[in-house]
C-alpha positions, 0 to 999 in steps of 0.5 A: 981474715974473717970476722968471728962469728957473732951472736947472730951466727950462733943463733943461726947455727943453733937454729940449724941444730934446733931444725935437727932436734925437731927432727926428733919430736917431729916431722923433720925440716925440708930440705929447703929450711936446711938450705934457708939455714945454710944461707943465712950461716954463709953471712956469718963465714964469708967476709965481703969487701968494704965496697960491698955496701953502699952505706955503712947501714945499707941492708946485707941481702940474700936474693933468690933469682929464678923459681923460688923453692924456700917458700916462707923459709928463708924469710922466717930465717932472716926475720929480724936479724942483722949481720955486722950492723946490716939488717938482713933483707930477702929479695926475689930478683928476675934477671941478673941485672936486678941484683944490684946490692945482692950479697948472696945469690941463690940460683934456682934450678929453673935457672939451670940453662941460663946459670952461665949467663947469671955468673958471667953477668956477675963477674967481678962483682962481690956476690956469693953464688949459691945454687943447688944445680948440680956441676955448677961449681965448674961453671964458676958458681962459689957454692954449690949445696948438694942433697946427699942421702938426706944430708946437705953437702956443701961444694965450694968452688974457692977459686971463683970466691976469691975472684969476687973477693970474698974470703970464706972462713976455714970454718965453713971450708972444713967440711965442704968439698973444696975445688977451683983452688988455683985462683989468686 
């Protein structure tokens, strides 16, 4: 059963809501500021198996492979945060082999031609794979973030998440389009 949201989850959700409120007072958040908040919040609503950490205090790593569309937004969201006793860390990686100890991997659009290879290299590992490459859920990506009329929508491949031994909270599944639910 996924762990209940911590005070950090409330902060992450509050941050997303704050960005929405800031749209009234100034320029709206960018697409990737919103997606950075999503990545942070995924850490609150997904449960990883105990063996996903090399040690009890090991960092919770959000990694980006390919061209990084976030700028400083992802680092800003993660700065000083702790998830379930694990300090949050953001890393940029060049190859799937460099994804050791990553818990969330955002696959940039520049990797569209190699996404199948990247996902294949991660098979059997408990790494939440997230991208905004359209249709990537059919290749095994776990979460695809789509920009639909200036709203970020999620498409979740539940079968791929289950294959990675990840448990996704119903609170995350409810607003998403769920595909690939046939894995046991």
